C-alpha positions in Angstrom: -43.6 1.0 -35.0 -44.6 4.6 -34.1 -42.1 7.5 -33.6 -43.3 7.7 -30.0 -42.4 4.0 -29.4 -39.0 4.5 -31.0 -38.3 7.5 -28.8 -39.2 5.5 -25.7 -36.8 2.7 -26.8 -34.0 5.2 -27.5 -34.6 6.9 -24.1 -34.6 3.5 -22.3 -31.3 2.5 -24.0 -29.7 5.8 -22.9 -30.8 5.3 -19.3 -29.4 1.7 -19.3 -26.0 3.0 -20.6 -25.9 5.8 -18.1 -26.7 3.6 -15.1 -23.8 1.2 -15.8 -21.7 3.0 -13.3 -20.1 1.0 -10.5 -18.7 1.3 -7.0 -16.4 -1.0 -5.1 -14.4 -1.1 -1.9 -10.6 -1.7 -1.8 -8.2 -2.2 1.1 -5.1 -0.1 1.1 -2.3 -1.1 3.5 0.1 1.4 4.9 2.9 -1.2 4.8 2.2 -3.2 1.6 0.9 -0.3 -0.5 3.5 2.4 0.5 4.6 4.8 -2.3 8.1 3.8 -1.4 10.5 0.9 -1.4 9.2 -0.3 -4.8 6.0 -1.3 -3.1 2.9 -2.1 -5.2 -0.1 0.1 -5.0 -3.5 -1.4 -4.3 -5.0 -2.1 -7.7 -8.5 -0.9 -8.0 -10.3 -0.2 -11.3 -9.3 0.4 -15.0 -10.2 3.9 -16.2 -10.6 5.4 -19.6 -9.1 8.8 -20.4 -11.6 11.5 -19.4 -13.7 9.1 -17.3 -15.1 10.6 -14.1 -14.4 8.8 -10.8 -14.4 9.4 -7.1 -12.7 7.9 -4.1 -13.9 8.2 -0.5 -12.6 7.0 2.8 -14.3 7.2 6.2 -12.3 9.9 8.0 -12.4 7.9 11.3 -10.3 5.1 9.7 -6.7 5.5 10.8 -3.3 4.1 9.7 0.2 5.0 10.8 3.8 5.6 9.7 5.0 4.2 13.0 4.0 4.5 16.7 5.2 8.0 17.8 2.6 10.6 16.9 2.2 9.2 13.4 -1.4 8.1 13.3 -3.6 9.8 10.6 -6.6 9.3 8.4 -6.3 9.3 4.6 -5.7 13.1 4.7 -2.3 12.5 6.2 -0.4 13.8 9.2 -1.7 17.4 9.0 -2.5 18.2 12.6 -2.8 17.0 16.1 -4.8 13.8 16.6 -5.9 12.3 19.9 -6.7 8.7 20.6 -10.4 7.7 20.7 -12.0 4.5 21.9 -11.8 2.6 18.5 -8.9 4.2 16.6 -6.6 1.2 16.6 -3.7 3.0 18.1 -3.9 1.1 21.4 -3.3 4.3 23.3 -5.6 5.6 26.2 -8.4 7.9 25.1 -7.2 11.5 24.9 -3.5 10.6 24.3 -1.9 12.5 21.4 -1.2 10.0 18.6 -0.7 12.2 15.6 0.7 15.6 14.6 1.8 17.4 11.4 4.9 16.1 9.8 4.9 18.4 6.7 5.0 17.2 3.1 6.9 14.5 1.3 7.8 15.3 -2.2 8.1 12.5 -4.8 8.1 13.2 -8.5 5.7 16.1 -9.1 3.6 15.6 -5.9 4.2 17.2 -2.5 1.6 15.8 -0.1 1.3 15.2 3.6 3.0 12.1 5.0 0.4 9.4 5.6 -2.0 10.6 3.0 -3.8 8.4 0.5 -2.5 9.1 -3.0 -3.4 7.7 -6.4 -1.8 6.9 -9.7 -3.3 6.0 -13.0 -1.4 3.8 -15.4 2.0 4.7 -14.1 1.4 8.4 -14.5 2.0 11.1 -11.9 0.8 10.7 -8.3 -2.1 12.8 -7.1 -3.5 13.5 -3.7 -6.7 11.6 -2.9 -7.1 12.0 0.9 -10.5 11.1 2.4 -12.5 12.5 -0.6 -11.5 12.9 -4.2 -13.5 13.5 -7.4 -12.0 14.0 -10.8 -11.4 12.7 -14.3 -8.7 10.3 -15.5 -6.0 12.2 -17.3 -5.1 9.0 -19.2 -6.3 5.5 -19.5 -5.0 2.9 -17.1 -5.4 1.1 -13.8 -6.0 3.2 -10.7 -3.7 2.3 -7.9 -3.8 3.7 -4.4 -0.9 4.2 -2.1 0.1 5.2 1.5 2.3 8.3 1.1 5.6 7.8 3.0 9.4 7.5 2.4 9.7 4.1 4.0 7.4 1.2 5.0 9.3 -0.7 7.7 7.2 0.5 10.7 4.0 1.4 8.9 0.8 -0.2 10.3 -2.9 -0.3 9.6 -5.0 -0.1 6.5 -8.0 1.8 5.3 -11.0 1.0 3.0 -11.3 3.2 -0.1 -14.6 3.2 -2.0 -14.1 3.9 -5.7 -17.0 5.0 -7.7 -16.7 5.1 -11.5 -19.1 6.8 -13.9 -20.3 4.9 -16.9 -18.8 5.6 -20.3 -21.0 4.2 -23.1 -19.2 1.9 -25.5 -18.8 3.2 -29.1 -21.3 0.7 -30.2 -23.9 2.2 -27.8 -23.3 5.6 -29.3 -23.8 4.1 -32.8 -27.0 2.4 -31.8 -28.4 5.6 -30.2 -27.5 7.7 -33.2 -29.1 5.1 -35.5 -32.2 5.1 -33.3 -32.4 8.9 -33.4 -32.0 8.9 -37.2 -34.8 6.4 -37.5 -37.1 8.5 -35.3 -36.3 11.6 -37.4 -37.0 9.7 -40.6 -40.3 8.4 -39.3 -41.3 11.8 -38.0 -40.5 13.4 -41.4 -42.3 10.6 -43.2 -45.4 11.0 -41.0 -45.6 14.8 -41.8 -45.4 14.1 -45.5 
């Protein structure tokens, strides 16, 4: 086998390892997945420490912490919001359905009421909102929550798309290193 063929095989293996990333959609309920009342977060994907991931939510999807001016998207209750034709509030178009309610502080996170937040493996909460990209601080299951102090009158849900980058298995690194060493050996042998 020539060095050129081995290089092609090693390059193909690296591309396969890099393309193993995945994306999936998860439903997060304002009532069932509230970061309050000992509610359970919406379980999504398992992450490795340092693994890159992103979460995105369509900004037009709304949920609520109750009826009166508490409708928001995953960014939370951060400003005035008015009813549209398909927002789910049941209010006439143009009626105010949301406003800023300030921040709720739980643990080390202060975030807007009604925001989408995440937690990895029981660690600290972090703000996700409608768009988040980062790396897992530790290994564990990514859970998503509705940020509120109580869930009794919460309504609605959103769909969060979670995209995880591939992290090659240790065996893949060993195989690639062995292939590169073999290519180097063959190249050296050819010169001699």
